[in-house]
N, C-alpha and C positions, 0 to 999 in steps of 0.2 A: 655476504656483500659487503665490502672494505667502505664503509660511508666514511672516514676519514680521508682516504684517499679520493673518492669522488669529492668530496668537500672543499681538499685542497686543490685539485684540478681546477673547481668551479672558483672560487676565493680567487685562486691567480689571474684566472681570466676576468672574472669582474674588475679585479684592481687594474688590469690594462685598462678598462672602460673610462674607470674614474682618473687613469693618469692623463688620459687623452680624451677631456670630456669635450673639447672644441670640437674634435673630429668627429667621434662618437655619437654624442648626442646633437649638441647645437647647430652642426653642419647640415644634418639631415632636416631638421626641424625648420630652418630657414628657407633650405633648397624646395621643401615641400611646402611652405608658406607662399613661397613666389610662384611655384606653380599655381597655387590655390587664387592667387591675386590676380596672376595675367590670364589664367583659363577662366576664372570667374568673371571677370571684368571685360575681358573680349568675348567670349563665347557667350556670357551670360544676359547680355544687351541684345542677343541675337534669338536666344533660346532662353524665355522666361522661365518655361517650366517643362520637367520630363517625367510624366505619367502622374500627376498633379503634384510633383515635389519641383518646387524653386532649384534652377541649375545647380548654385552656389551649395545649396544641400545636397543636393545629388550627388554629387562628384568626391563629397568626403570620403564614403567609402572607399574609392576608388585610389585616392591620394594614398590613406591609412595602407592598402595591400600594397600599394606600389613599394612603400617606404619597408615594410616589413617584409617584403619577398629580398628584395635587393640587399637591405642590411642582415638577414638573417644567412644569406649565402656568403656576403662578405664577413660577417665576423667568425663563421665555425670554417671557412675557409681558411683566411689567415691564420685563426687560431690554431689549426694543425699542420699548416703548410711552414711555419715559422718555424717550429721545433725541427721538422725535416731540414730546413734551411741551413740553420746554426749548427746543427749534429746532435741536438739533448732529445731528441725523438728514441735515441738509442737508451738513454737514462729512464725513461717512460717505460718503454716494450721491457726493458729489463728488470724492472723494480715489481714486486709482489703485487700487481695489479691486473684484474682481468680485461678484457677486452670489452666488455660490456661497461664496466665501471670508466673505462676511458672515452667511450663514447658519451656515457650520459653526463661525465663533466664537463669535458667540451660542447657539446650539443645542449645541455644543459644554461650553461653559461650563455651562449649567443643566445637560443630561445629567448633567454629572460631578459637581453638588453632589448631584442627586437618587440618583446611586449611594451617596455617600458616605453620605448621609442613610439610605437604607437597607441598607446595612452597619451602622451604629450601631446602628439601630434592632433587626437580626438579634442583634447583640452584647448589647444591652440585654435582647431578649426571653429569651436564654440564661440570663439571671442569675434568671429566675423558673420555668422548665421546661425540660427537656433536649430539646436540639433536634439533630435529626440531618438530614443533607443526604446522599441516596441519590444523587444526580446537581449534583455542585455545577457542572459546566460548562453544563449545562442551565440551573440555575439561573441561573449568571450572563448565559446566553444570553438567557433571559426577562427579567432584568432590567435589560440594556442596551438590548435593543430597546424595551421599554415605556420606559424613560427616554428616551430618541433618539425616540420615535414621539410621546411626549404633550409633550416639549419644543418639536418641530415644530409640533404642533397648540398650544401658547401661543404660540409665535411667530406663527401667523396669528390668533389671538385679540389676542394686542397690537397687529398691524397692524389687524385690522379695527375695534378701540375706540376710540372719540373722546371715550373720559371714564373715568374711575377706577371709575363705575357700573358701565360694560360690560364693563370689565375685571374685574371680578369675576364678573358676572352668569351665565355659561357655567360656569366652576368651582363656583360654590356651587348654583346651582338645577339643574345638568343631571349633570356629572360627581361630583360628592359621593353625590347621591341614587344613581347607577347603581352607584356603589361599593359602597355599603351593600347595594342590592337585587342585588351581582352575586354573592354567596356569600362574601363577606368574613368572616361571623360564622358561615354555616351551610354546609352541604351542599345543592346543588338537589334532590340526590335526595331530601332530606328534605319537600320540597313534595309536596302533591296533583298530579296529571298534568296539570290544566289551568294551573296555577299555574307549573310545571315547564317549559311549553311558551312561556308567557310570559316567563317568566325567560329562557330560552335565545334572545329576541330581544336580549338585553342584550349590546352586544360586550364590556364587562367581564367577565361571567363567563367568557370563555374565555381573558383574560390571566390572572385570578387561578386558575383551574383547570391552567393549564399549568406555574404558577409553583409552585402546591402539588404539583403531580405529582414536581415534582423534589426536593421535599423527602422524601414520603413514600409516592411510588409509588402515589397515587390521586387521581382527576380526574372532573370533572361531564362531561367531554366528552373527544374523543381527544385527545391530544399534537398530532397532527400538525393535526388542525383549530384548537387551539390557537394552533400557530407559524403556519399559515395566515391565520388572522383577525390575528393581530398584523402580519404583513409586510403584507397586504393594507391595513389601515390605514396603515402607515407607505408604501406606494406612493402612497395617497390624499392624505395629506399633503402628500408632495415635488411630488406635482403640483400641488396648490395653492399652494405655495409657488414655483414656478416658473411660474405663471401669475399671482401678486402682481407680481412681478419683470418678467414680459413687459408686463405691461400698467401697469406702476405704480400700482394699485391704492391708494390711502388712502397711499401712502409719503411722500406730501409735504403730508397735511391734518393 
């Protein structure tokens, strides 16, 4: 494996983050803090506790997941779409670099950015509410798996998209609504039985539930099921990426 190639792609993508620090890090942190203040103040005054945890503390894992999901997709999709847009994708494809090295470089950088952002948001939330992580290793596992999985998903979107409108379509119209309706700001157990059944069809529920369990040992579904769903989605994304490079789907369009 050509580690120099991976390192070059990785460092190039990370350098873009530092050049656009305001957009890449500061803006998502400020947006998440506003979510925290607004939802914590407006709903927290009406719902003091959820399953024994104060409401402000309860929503922290959901806010972290909301940012990690959206930023993982945004970072990875733009990272691979921009070379297609300006035509430098041909240089990458003609270089002595394997497809797996390209994926590791782009996806690794996107996941790293999202993990850093998630940690910053948790540190920011700790300024507002007492934050306790009962299972730090499981928290880190779910954070890394989610960042890598949705960075792969964003990589697929970046290859599929043939315009900036399509680049934003799935994150805005699909992923963000699923995250809001996936238990970010409430427990699925609070819903009526019919809506609870419908909500459990949302795959984001399992990501948020497992991540929240690592903090407070409370979950809407079993931790094993959350981990299995995350790994399953990761496997699907890996297969799709393999198929894209195997067939050359839209890589040169």
